[in-house]
LODO-233392 format. One record per atom (N, C-alpha, C): residue number from 1; residue in three letters; chain; y, z, x. Coordinates in Angstrom, 2 decimals, m for minus. Atoms other than C-alpha are relative to their C-alpha. Example, Ala and Ser with C-alpha at 12.3 -4.5 7.8 and 13.67 -1.06 7.14 Angstrom:
<sevexs>
nr:1, rest:ala, kette:A, north:m1.19, up:0.00, east:0.89
nr:1, rest:ala, kette:A, north:m4.50, up:7.80, east:12.30
nr:1, rest:ala, kette:A, north:1.20, up:0.00, east:0.90
nr:2, rest:ser, kette:A, north:m1.19, up:m0.06, east:m0.82
nr:2, rest:ser, kette:A, north:m1.06, up:7.14, east:13.67
nr:2, rest:ser, kette:A, north:1.09, up:0.73, east:m0.77
</sevexs>
This chain:
<sevexs>
nr:1, rest:unk, kette:A, north:m1.02, up:m0.96, east:m0.77
nr:1, rest:unk, kette:A, north:199.54, up:m14.76, east:56.59
nr:1, rest:unk, kette:A, north:m0.02, up:m0.40, east:1.87
nr:2, rest:unk, kette:A, north:m0.22, up:0.24, east:m1.58
nr:2, rest:unk, kette:A, north:198.91, up:m15.56, east:60.72
nr:2, rest:unk, kette:A, north:0.70, up:m0.65, east:m0.12
nr:3, rest:unk, kette:A, north:m1.14, up:1.75, east:m0.10
nr:3, rest:unk, kette:A, north:200.56, up:m19.10, east:60.09
nr:3, rest:unk, kette:A, north:1.73, up:0.55, east:0.06
nr:4, rest:unk, kette:A, north:m1.21, up:0.30, east:m0.11
nr:4, rest:unk, kette:A, north:203.56, up:m17.73, east:58.79
nr:4, rest:unk, kette:A, north:0.99, up:1.33, east:1.00
nr:5, rest:unk, kette:A, north:m0.28, up:m0.65, east:m1.15
nr:5, rest:unk, kette:A, north:203.74, up:m15.08, east:61.50
nr:5, rest:unk, kette:A, north:0.26, up:m0.50, east:1.18
nr:6, rest:unk, kette:A, north:m0.04, up:0.79, east:m1.24
nr:6, rest:unk, kette:A, north:203.75, up:m17.88, east:64.24
nr:6, rest:unk, kette:A, north:m1.26, up:m0.02, east:0.59
nr:7, rest:unk, kette:A, north:1.01, up:0.36, east:m0.75
nr:7, rest:unk, kette:A, north:200.28, up:m17.87, east:65.26
nr:7, rest:unk, kette:A, north:m1.21, up:m1.19, east:m0.10
nr:8, rest:unk, kette:A, north:0.34, up:0.98, east:0.29
nr:8, rest:unk, kette:A, north:198.64, up:m20.82, east:66.17
nr:8, rest:unk, kette:A, north:m1.62, up:m0.04, east:m0.54
nr:9, rest:unk, kette:A, north:1.40, up:0.18, east:0.54
nr:9, rest:unk, kette:A, north:195.89, up:m22.33, east:63.95
nr:9, rest:unk, kette:A, north:m0.97, up:m1.32, east:0.21
nr:10, rest:unk, kette:A, north:0.42, up:1.41, east:0.21
nr:10, rest:unk, kette:A, north:193.13, up:m24.94, east:63.59
nr:10, rest:unk, kette:A, north:0.43, up:m0.57, east:m0.59
nr:11, rest:unk, kette:A, north:m0.07, up:0.93, east:1.04
nr:11, rest:unk, kette:A, north:193.34, up:m28.09, east:61.99
nr:11, rest:unk, kette:A, north:m0.32, up:0.63, east:m1.13
nr:12, rest:unk, kette:A, north:0.41, up:m0.86, east:1.13
nr:12, rest:unk, kette:A, north:191.39, up:m26.51, east:59.30
nr:12, rest:unk, kette:A, north:0.33, up:1.11, east:m0.50
nr:13, rest:unk, kette:A, north:m0.75, up:m1.12, east:m0.02
nr:13, rest:unk, kette:A, north:193.14, up:m23.48, east:59.24
nr:13, rest:unk, kette:A, north:m0.85, up:1.37, east:m0.12
nr:14, rest:unk, kette:A, north:1.25, up:m1.30, east:m0.01
nr:14, rest:unk, kette:A, north:190.16, up:m21.14, east:59.68
nr:14, rest:unk, kette:A, north:m0.14, up:0.60, east:1.49
nr:15, rest:unk, kette:A, north:m0.01, up:m0.42, east:m1.17
nr:15, rest:unk, kette:A, north:190.71, up:m20.19, east:63.17
nr:15, rest:unk, kette:A, north:1.50, up:0.50, east:0.31
nr:16, rest:unk, kette:A, north:m1.27, up:m0.53, east:m0.69
nr:16, rest:unk, kette:A, north:193.76, up:m18.61, east:64.64
nr:16, rest:unk, kette:A, north:m0.41, up:0.47, east:1.57
nr:17, rest:unk, kette:A, north:m0.18, up:m0.55, east:m1.30
nr:17, rest:unk, kette:A, north:194.63, up:m17.63, east:68.38
nr:17, rest:unk, kette:A, north:0.83, up:0.98, east:m0.17
nr:18, rest:unk, kette:A, north:m0.89, up:m1.64, east:m0.13
nr:18, rest:unk, kette:A, north:195.45, up:m14.05, east:68.75
nr:18, rest:unk, kette:A, north:m0.01, up:1.04, east:1.52
nr:19, rest:unk, kette:A, north:m0.48, up:m0.40, east:m1.29
nr:19, rest:unk, kette:A, north:196.15, up:m12.52, east:72.12
nr:19, rest:unk, kette:A, north:m0.22, up:1.49, east:m0.19
nr:20, rest:unk, kette:A, north:0.31, up:m1.66, east:m0.38
nr:20, rest:unk, kette:A, north:195.97, up:m8.65, east:71.41
nr:20, rest:unk, kette:A, north:0.16, up:0.23, east:m1.37
nr:21, rest:unk, kette:A, north:0.30, up:m0.32, east:1.24
nr:21, rest:unk, kette:A, north:194.41, up:m6.78, east:68.74
nr:21, rest:unk, kette:A, north:1.55, up:0.23, east:m1.12
nr:22, rest:unk, kette:A, north:m0.95, up:m0.28, east:0.86
nr:22, rest:unk, kette:A, north:198.02, up:m5.29, east:67.61
nr:22, rest:unk, kette:A, north:0.81, up:m1.19, east:m0.45
nr:23, rest:unk, kette:A, north:m0.09, up:0.72, east:0.86
nr:23, rest:unk, kette:A, north:198.98, up:m8.55, east:66.96
nr:23, rest:unk, kette:A, north:m0.09, up:m0.29, east:m1.61
nr:24, rest:unk, kette:A, north:0.29, up:m0.04, east:0.79
nr:24, rest:unk, kette:A, north:197.58, up:m8.67, east:63.83
nr:24, rest:unk, kette:A, north:0.35, up:0.75, east:m0.80
nr:25, rest:unk, kette:A, north:m0.87, up:m0.36, east:0.62
nr:25, rest:unk, kette:A, north:199.54, up:m6.24, east:62.77
nr:25, rest:unk, kette:A, north:1.57, up:0.20, east:m0.49
nr:26, rest:unk, kette:A, north:m1.29, up:m0.17, east:0.29
nr:26, rest:unk, kette:A, north:202.76, up:m7.10, east:63.38
nr:26, rest:unk, kette:A, north:1.10, up:1.01, east:0.93
nr:27, rest:unk, kette:A, north:m0.21, up:m0.64, east:m0.76
nr:27, rest:unk, kette:A, north:203.21, up:m4.66, east:66.13
nr:27, rest:unk, kette:A, north:0.71, up:0.10, east:1.29
nr:28, rest:unk, kette:A, north:0.25, up:0.24, east:m1.48
nr:28, rest:unk, kette:A, north:203.31, up:m5.86, east:69.12
nr:28, rest:unk, kette:A, north:1.44, up:0.57, east:0.75
nr:29, rest:unk, kette:A, north:m1.13, up:m0.13, east:m0.56
nr:29, rest:unk, kette:A, north:206.87, up:m5.14, east:70.24
nr:29, rest:unk, kette:A, north:0.08, up:0.92, east:0.47
nr:30, rest:unk, kette:A, north:m0.52, up:m1.14, east:m0.73
nr:30, rest:unk, kette:A, north:206.95, up:m1.68, east:70.03
nr:30, rest:unk, kette:A, north:m1.20, up:0.78, east:0.20
nr:31, rest:unk, kette:A, north:1.03, up:m0.29, east:m0.69
nr:31, rest:unk, kette:A, north:203.52, up:m1.17, east:71.05
nr:31, rest:unk, kette:A, north:0.25, up:m0.17, east:1.54
nr:32, rest:unk, kette:A, north:m0.18, up:0.34, east:m1.22
nr:32, rest:unk, kette:A, north:204.37, up:m2.93, east:74.03
nr:32, rest:unk, kette:A, north:1.13, up:0.93, east:0.81
nr:33, rest:unk, kette:A, north:m1.73, up:m1.03, east:m0.64
nr:33, rest:unk, kette:A, north:208.26, up:m0.70, east:74.84
nr:33, rest:unk, kette:A, north:m0.92, up:1.22, east:m0.02
nr:34, rest:unk, kette:A, north:0.67, up:m1.64, east:m0.22
nr:34, rest:unk, kette:A, north:205.72, up:2.61, east:74.08
nr:34, rest:unk, kette:A, north:m0.73, up:m0.12, east:1.42
nr:35, rest:unk, kette:A, north:0.95, up:m0.09, east:m1.24
nr:35, rest:unk, kette:A, north:203.34, up:1.53, east:76.56
nr:35, rest:unk, kette:A, north:0.50, up:0.24, east:1.96
nr:36, rest:unk, kette:A, north:m0.87, up:0.19, east:m0.94
nr:36, rest:unk, kette:A, north:206.04, up:0.58, east:79.07
nr:36, rest:unk, kette:A, north:0.53, up:1.28, east:0.25
nr:37, rest:unk, kette:A, north:m0.75, up:m1.39, east:m0.71
nr:37, rest:unk, kette:A, north:207.90, up:3.70, east:78.61
nr:37, rest:unk, kette:A, north:m0.44, up:1.18, east:0.02
nr:38, rest:unk, kette:A, north:0.67, up:m1.17, east:m0.36
nr:38, rest:unk, kette:A, north:206.03, up:6.06, east:77.88
nr:38, rest:unk, kette:A, north:m0.92, up:0.16, east:0.89
nr:39, rest:unk, kette:A, north:0.89, up:m0.43, east:m1.31
nr:39, rest:unk, kette:A, north:202.88, up:5.49, east:80.05
nr:39, rest:unk, kette:A, north:0.28, up:m0.34, east:1.03
nr:40, rest:unk, kette:A, north:m0.02, up:0.04, east:m1.34
nr:40, rest:unk, kette:A, north:204.08, up:3.80, east:82.37
nr:40, rest:unk, kette:A, north:m1.04, up:m1.19, east:0.42
nr:41, rest:unk, kette:A, north:1.10, up:0.87, east:m0.39
nr:41, rest:unk, kette:A, north:201.72, up:0.86, east:81.93
nr:41, rest:unk, kette:A, north:0.42, up:m1.03, east:m0.49
nr:42, rest:unk, kette:A, north:m0.18, up:1.15, east:1.10
nr:42, rest:unk, kette:A, north:201.86, up:m2.76, east:80.64
nr:42, rest:unk, kette:A, north:m1.20, up:0.09, east:m0.96
nr:43, rest:unk, kette:A, north:0.72, up:0.40, east:1.36
nr:43, rest:unk, kette:A, north:200.24, up:m3.90, east:77.02
nr:43, rest:unk, kette:A, north:m1.02, up:m1.49, east:0.74
nr:44, rest:unk, kette:A, north:1.10, up:0.82, east:0.03
nr:44, rest:unk, kette:A, north:198.33, up:m6.50, east:78.67
nr:44, rest:unk, kette:A, north:m0.85, up:m0.31, east:1.19
nr:45, rest:unk, kette:A, north:1.12, up:0.04, east:m1.41
nr:45, rest:unk, kette:A, north:195.19, up:m7.41, east:80.70
nr:45, rest:unk, kette:A, north:m0.10, up:0.04, east:1.33
nr:46, rest:unk, kette:A, north:m0.76, up:0.04, east:m1.48
nr:46, rest:unk, kette:A, north:195.33, up:m6.45, east:84.11
nr:46, rest:unk, kette:A, north:m0.75, up:m0.84, east:0.48
nr:47, rest:unk, kette:A, north:0.09, up:1.22, east:m0.81
nr:47, rest:unk, kette:A, north:193.42, up:m9.66, east:84.73
nr:47, rest:unk, kette:A, north:m0.29, up:m1.20, east:m0.97
nr:48, rest:unk, kette:A, north:0.53, up:0.34, east:1.31
nr:48, rest:unk, kette:A, north:193.80, up:m11.80, east:82.06
nr:48, rest:unk, kette:A, north:m0.88, up:m1.55, east:0.27
nr:49, rest:unk, kette:A, north:0.99, up:1.36, east:m0.02
nr:49, rest:unk, kette:A, north:191.57, up:m14.94, east:81.99
nr:49, rest:unk, kette:A, north:m0.14, up:m0.87, east:m1.40
nr:50, rest:unk, kette:A, north:0.19, up:1.44, east:1.08
nr:50, rest:unk, kette:A, north:191.54, up:m18.10, east:79.29
nr:50, rest:unk, kette:A, north:m1.09, up:m0.14, east:m0.69
nr:51, rest:unk, kette:A, north:0.76, up:0.13, east:0.93
nr:51, rest:unk, kette:A, north:189.02, up:m17.83, east:76.53
nr:51, rest:unk, kette:A, north:m0.64, up:m1.30, east:m0.23
nr:52, rest:unk, kette:A, north:m0.06, up:1.63, east:1.06
nr:52, rest:unk, kette:A, north:189.38, up:m21.59, east:75.07
nr:52, rest:unk, kette:A, north:1.56, up:m0.46, east:0.66
nr:53, rest:unk, kette:A, north:m1.21, up:0.71, east:m0.02
nr:53, rest:unk, kette:A, north:191.59, up:m24.48, east:75.66
nr:53, rest:unk, kette:A, north:0.40, up:m0.60, east:m0.96
nr:54, rest:unk, kette:A, north:m1.25, up:0.24, east:1.28
nr:54, rest:unk, kette:A, north:194.53, up:m25.36, east:73.58
nr:54, rest:unk, kette:A, north:m0.16, up:m1.76, east:0.00
nr:55, rest:unk, kette:A, north:0.00, up:1.89, east:0.02
nr:55, rest:unk, kette:A, north:194.34, up:m29.58, east:72.99
nr:55, rest:unk, kette:A, north:0.92, up:m0.28, east:m0.90
nr:56, rest:unk, kette:A, north:m0.96, up:0.66, east:0.90
nr:56, rest:unk, kette:A, north:196.70, up:m31.76, east:71.61
nr:56, rest:unk, kette:A, north:m0.29, up:m1.20, east:0.09
nr:57, rest:unk, kette:A, north:0.55, up:1.26, east:m0.12
nr:57, rest:unk, kette:A, north:196.05, up:m35.23, east:69.96
nr:57, rest:unk, kette:A, north:1.35, up:m0.71, east:m0.62
nr:58, rest:unk, kette:A, north:m1.45, up:1.32, east:0.30
nr:58, rest:unk, kette:A, north:199.06, up:m38.10, east:69.67
nr:58, rest:unk, kette:A, north:m0.41, up:m0.38, east:m1.27
nr:59, rest:unk, kette:A, north:m0.18, up:0.80, east:1.26
nr:59, rest:unk, kette:A, north:199.76, up:m39.36, east:66.53
nr:59, rest:unk, kette:A, north:0.09, up:m1.27, east:0.24
nr:60, rest:unk, kette:A, north:0.06, up:1.22, east:m0.21
nr:60, rest:unk, kette:A, north:200.13, up:m42.35, east:68.18
nr:60, rest:unk, kette:A, north:0.15, up:m0.58, east:1.84
nr:61, rest:unk, kette:A, north:0.28, up:0.11, east:m1.30
nr:61, rest:unk, kette:A, north:199.51, up:m44.15, east:71.14
nr:61, rest:unk, kette:A, north:1.77, up:m0.26, east:0.77
nr:62, rest:unk, kette:A, north:m1.03, up:m0.14, east:m0.88
nr:62, rest:unk, kette:A, north:201.51, up:m43.39, east:74.32
nr:62, rest:unk, kette:A, north:m0.23, up:m0.55, east:1.24
nr:63, rest:unk, kette:A, north:m0.17, up:0.71, east:m1.15
nr:63, rest:unk, kette:A, north:202.48, up:m45.45, east:77.38
nr:63, rest:unk, kette:A, north:m0.36, up:0.92, east:1.19
nr:64, rest:unk, kette:A, north:0.97, up:m0.70, east:m1.00
nr:64, rest:unk, kette:A, north:201.01, up:m44.33, east:80.63
nr:64, rest:unk, kette:A, north:1.65, up:1.18, east:0.54
nr:65, rest:unk, kette:A, north:m1.03, up:m0.89, east:m0.52
nr:65, rest:unk, kette:A, north:203.47, up:m41.06, east:82.05
nr:65, rest:unk, kette:A, north:1.43, up:0.44, east:m0.89
nr:66, rest:unk, kette:A, north:m1.09, up:m0.66, east:0.63
nr:66, rest:unk, kette:A, north:205.19, up:m39.82, east:78.83
nr:66, rest:unk, kette:A, north:0.02, up:1.08, east:0.17
nr:67, rest:unk, kette:A, north:0.02, up:m1.08, east:m0.27
nr:67, rest:unk, kette:A, north:206.39, up:m36.85, east:79.21
nr:67, rest:unk, kette:A, north:0.99, up:0.19, east:m1.48
nr:68, rest:unk, kette:A, north:m0.30, up:m0.20, east:1.40
nr:68, rest:unk, kette:A, north:207.31, up:m34.88, east:75.93
nr:68, rest:unk, kette:A, north:1.25, up:1.04, east:0.26
nr:69, rest:unk, kette:A, north:m1.84, up:m0.30, east:m0.11
nr:69, rest:unk, kette:A, north:211.19, up:m34.29, east:75.65
nr:69, rest:unk, kette:A, north:0.44, up:0.73, east:m1.52
nr:70, rest:unk, kette:A, north:m0.41, up:m0.50, east:1.23
nr:70, rest:unk, kette:A, north:211.98, up:m32.02, east:72.86
nr:70, rest:unk, kette:A, north:1.47, up:m0.29, east:m0.31
nr:71, rest:unk, kette:A, north:m0.88, up:0.21, east:0.07
nr:71, rest:unk, kette:A, north:215.04, up:m32.59, east:71.19
nr:71, rest:unk, kette:A, north:0.99, up:0.86, east:m0.16
nr:72, rest:unk, kette:A, north:m0.44, up:m1.19, east:0.35
nr:72, rest:unk, kette:A, north:217.58, up:m29.95, east:70.58
nr:72, rest:unk, kette:A, north:1.16, up:m0.34, east:m1.41
</sevexs>
């Protein structure tokens, strides 16, 4: 279900990256708007800090200074 909602999953699909708990419910847009509009506050952390690193592994050898260029 989390993959269908666009969350980043591990290769084994046993763990997912979830930034805010209300992301589990699919309510992030509504709660962010309510927080900002009614309570005049951000729904994000006051001092966000990363808790893990996201890595990628190339499927083939890449020449030095290769850039990721997405085709449109």
